[in-house]
VOVEX-30510 format. One line per field, with one value per residue (C-alpha): x, y, z. Coordinates in steps of 0.5 Angstrom, whole numbers, always signed. Layout:
N
px: [X, ...]
py: [Y, ...]
pz: [Z, ...]
END
This chain:
417
px: [+253, +258, +257, +258, +253, +248, +249, +249, +242, +240, +242, +238, +232, +232, +232, +226, +222, +223, +221, +215, +213, +213, +209, +204, +203, +203, +196, +193, +195, +188, +191, +196, +199, +199, +203, +208, +209, +210, +215, +219, +219, +221, +226, +229, +229, +233, +238, +239, +240, +245, +249, +249, +251, +257, +259, +259, +263, +269, +270, +267, +262, +255, +251, +257, +256, +263, +260, +265, +269, +267, +271, +275, +280, +282, +283, +287, +290, +297, +296, +292, +298, +303, +300, +299, +306, +308, +304, +306, +313, +313, +308, +305, +312, +317, +324, +324, +318, +320, +327, +324, +320, +326, +329, +323, +324, +329, +330, +334, +328, +324, +328, +332, +327, +324, +330, +332, +326, +327, +334, +332, +326, +330, +325, +331, +336, +335, +335, +341, +345, +343, +345, +352, +354, +352, +356, +362, +361, +361, +367, +372, +378, +383, +382, +383, +390, +394, +391, +393, +400, +401, +399, +403, +409, +408, +407, +413, +417, +415, +418, +423, +429, +432, +425, +424, +431, +430, +424, +427, +433, +428, +425, +431, +434, +427, +427, +434, +435, +443, +443, +439, +443, +450, +447, +444, +451, +455, +450, +451, +459, +458, +455, +460, +466, +463, +463, +469, +470, +471, +477, +480, +479, +482, +488, +489, +488, +493, +498, +498, +499, +505, +508, +507, +510, +517, +522, +529, +533, +530, +522, +524, +527, +521, +516, +519, +519, +512, +511, +515, +511, +504, +500, +494, +489, +492, +493, +486, +484, +487, +484, +478, +478, +480, +475, +470, +472, +472, +464, +462, +465, +461, +455, +455, +451, +455, +462, +466, +467, +460, +458, +463, +461, +453, +454, +458, +452, +447, +451, +452, +444, +443, +447, +443, +439, +445, +449, +448, +452, +447, +441, +443, +444, +437, +434, +438, +436, +429, +428, +431, +426, +421, +423, +424, +418, +412, +406, +401, +400, +401, +395, +391, +391, +390, +384, +381, +382, +379, +373, +372, +372, +367, +362, +363, +362, +356, +353, +354, +348, +352, +357, +351, +348, +354, +358, +354, +347, +351, +355, +349, +346, +352, +353, +346, +347, +353, +348, +343, +349, +351, +343, +344, +350, +347, +340, +344, +348, +342, +338, +344, +344, +337, +337, +342, +339, +332, +336, +339, +333, +327, +326, +325, +318, +315, +318, +315, +308, +309, +311, +305, +300, +303, +302, +294, +290, +284, +279, +283, +284, +277, +275, +280, +278, +270, +271, +275, +270, +264, +260, +261, +260, +253, +251, +252, +247, +242, +243, +242, +235, +233, +236, +232, +226, +226, +228, +223, +217, +220, +220, +213, +211, +214, +211, +204, +204, +206, +200, +196, +198]
py: [-194, -195, -193, -201, -203, -198, -200, -207, -206, -203, -208, -213, -209, -208, -216, -216, -211, -214, -221, -218, -215, -221, -225, -220, -219, -226, -228, -222, -222, -219, -212, -210, -205, -211, -215, -210, -209, -217, -217, -212, -215, -222, -219, -214, -220, -225, -219, -217, -225, -225, -219, -222, -229, -225, -220, -226, -231, -226, -227, -233, -239, -237, -240, -244, -249, -250, -248, -248, -241, -238, -235, -233, -228, -234, -239, -234, -231, -232, -230, -223, -221, -223, -219, -213, -213, -213, -207, -204, -205, -204, -199, -195, -194, -196, -194, -190, -186, -185, -183, -178, -175, -174, -170, -165, -164, -158, -160, -154, -149, -153, -154, -148, -143, -147, -148, -140, -138, -143, -140, -133, -133, -137, -143, -147, -144, -148, -155, -153, -151, -158, -162, -158, -159, -167, -167, -164, -168, -175, -173, -179, -174, -180, -183, -177, -176, -181, -178, -171, -173, -177, -171, -166, -170, -171, -164, -162, -168, -165, -158, -156, -152, -149, -146, -143, -141, -137, -134, -132, -129, -125, -122, -120, -117, -113, -111, -108, -113, -113, -106, -107, -113, -109, -103, -107, -111, -104, -101, -107, -106, -99, -100, -106, -102, -96, -100, -99, -106, -107, -102, -106, -112, -109, -107, -113, -117, -112, -113, -120, -120, -115, -120, -126, -123, -126, -120, -119, -112, -106, -109, -112, -106, -102, -107, -106, -99, -99, -104, -99, -93, -96, -99, -104, -98, -93, -99, -101, -94, -93, -99, -97, -91, -94, -99, -94, -89, -95, -97, -90, -89, -96, -93, -87, -89, -88, -89, -94, -99, -99, -100, -106, -109, -109, -111, -117, -119, -118, -123, -128, -127, -128, -134, -138, -142, -144, -146, -154, -155, -151, -154, -161, -159, -156, -162, -167, -163, -163, -170, -171, -167, -170, -177, -175, -171, -174, -171, -175, -172, -165, -166, -169, -164, -159, -162, -163, -156, -154, -159, -156, -149, -150, -153, -147, -142, -146, -144, -137, -134, -128, -133, -137, -130, -127, -133, -140, -137, -133, -139, -143, -137, -137, -144, -144, -138, -143, -148, -144, -141, -148, -151, -153, -158, -160, -162, -166, -169, -171, -173, -178, -181, -182, -185, -190, -192, -193, -197, -201, -202, -202, -209, -209, -204, -210, -215, -211, -211, -218, -220, -215, -219, -226, -224, -223, -229, -230, -227, -221, -220, -220, -216, -211, -211, -211, -205, -201, -202, -205, -199, -200, -207, -207, -202, -207, -211, -205, -203, -210, -210, -204, -205, -212, -208, -203, -208, -213, -208, -206, -214, -215, -209, -212, -219, -215, -211, -218, -221, -216, -217]
pz: [+78, +73, +65, +64, +69, +66, +59, +60, +64, +58, +53, +57, +58, +50, +49, +55, +51, +44, +48, +51, +45, +41, +46, +47, +39, +38, +39, +35, +27, +25, +24, +19, +25, +30, +24, +23, +31, +31, +25, +29, +35, +33, +28, +34, +39, +34, +32, +39, +41, +35, +37, +44, +42, +38, +43, +48, +44, +44, +51, +53, +51, +51, +56, +58, +52, +48, +42, +36, +34, +41, +47, +41, +46, +51, +45, +41, +47, +44, +37, +40, +45, +40, +34, +39, +41, +34, +32, +38, +36, +29, +28, +34, +37, +32, +33, +27, +29, +36, +34, +29, +35, +39, +33, +34, +41, +44, +51, +53, +51, +55, +61, +61, +62, +68, +72, +71, +73, +79, +81, +80, +84, +90, +90, +88, +92, +98, +95, +90, +96, +100, +93, +93, +100, +100, +93, +96, +103, +99, +95, +98, +98, +100, +93, +90, +93, +88, +82, +84, +86, +80, +76, +80, +79, +72, +71, +75, +71, +64, +66, +61, +65, +59, +58, +65, +65, +58, +61, +68, +64, +59, +65, +69, +63, +61, +69, +69, +74, +73, +75, +81, +83, +82, +86, +92, +92, +92, +97, +102, +101, +102, +109, +111, +109, +113, +120, +125, +126, +118, +118, +124, +120, +113, +117, +120, +114, +110, +115, +115, +107, +107, +113, +108, +102, +100, +97, +97, +96, +95, +95, +102, +104, +102, +105, +112, +111, +110, +116, +121, +118, +118, +124, +123, +124, +119, +114, +115, +114, +108, +105, +107, +104, +97, +97, +99, +93, +88, +91, +90, +83, +81, +84, +79, +72, +66, +69, +65, +70, +72, +65, +64, +70, +68, +61, +64, +69, +63, +59, +65, +66, +58, +58, +63, +59, +55, +61, +60, +67, +70, +67, +68, +76, +76, +73, +78, +84, +81, +80, +87, +90, +87, +89, +96, +96, +101, +97, +100, +107, +103, +98, +103, +108, +102, +99, +106, +107, +101, +102, +109, +106, +101, +106, +110, +105, +103, +110, +108, +105, +102, +99, +96, +93, +91, +88, +87, +84, +79, +77, +76, +72, +68, +67, +64, +60, +57, +56, +52, +47, +46, +46, +39, +40, +47, +44, +38, +43, +48, +42, +39, +46, +47, +40, +41, +48, +44, +38, +44, +48, +43, +44, +51, +50, +47, +52, +57, +54, +53, +60, +63, +59, +60, +68, +67, +67, +62, +67, +69, +61, +59, +65, +63, +56, +58, +63, +58, +52, +55, +54, +46, +47, +50, +45, +40, +43, +44, +36, +34, +37, +35, +28, +28, +30, +24, +19, +22, +21, +14, +12, +15, +11, +4, +6, +7, +0, -4, -1, -3, -10]
END
């Protein structure tokens, strides 16, 4: 049996007791004690009935009679609900009170320890991996291609060739690239000159050069003498040795010709970033390359490989423990370091949300109240405060009984005087 039913029965019993007591004592009035009891029962019956009438009149017409100023709640439902909504919006749940309460809440302090504990103990690992995999799988990489392509082209287009050349030239000079290039070229020249067929080629070329020289007099006689004395093989051997001697001399550090050549190479390297013709040529080549470069498939394939690789790595428990979990903890640590700023941001966003939607609280309450018919609303109120309402009736009977005894006693005393 519910508390409401028990209290309701108790209220009925109190009225019955008062009524029976009044009837039982009515025929007997020769004793002061009987008169006191009769006065108490009479007043208790009147008080209980009056409180019963008052309580009943709040919700319905007593005995179904349309007595004025009864059924107060149904007859004034709109005013009651509007008053309730107004109090709820402006007093109990006002914008200011909610916003002030929000300012006292540290969201990071409440959430971070719990999340950190779950990650540390591994309780969150399976769910986190599943969530990350789902997130990565649902990324529509095809839609990302145009954006990434645009960013790549824009980035490359904005590259200043002059600055790149300046960095390259500085790097080359700092690493003695001039000497390295010269030594590399000399080494290659030395290797080529030492080959047997090189000697033959040099001899043939030299002989052709001599034959093509147009000269008169003594010079012509001298050339013809050289031509008759030297064969292509001998001439090639002479030229080969001369060139090898020159290469070997340039390979020795400190040699004047070598230093002059190195200085020239360095000067040309340092002047690269001021060479307008070179810069213009590279810019033209860069723009032409970007306009002809089909990036769509390249970007799509790269993104697809990246997506597949991430999903594959997420299936590897060692990868998750080594990288993903520490990454999450590091991210939480960053949030903790910036907790004040983050809390303020969250509080601001919630305050803005409350500012924009606070009226909906009252609208929601009003909407839910409007869905209830009178009987349902009355039953709901009685179910929640019915016990206290029934005790009003009980207290009315008891208080009336006590007051009746007191008033009867006073009446008796006055009669004695």
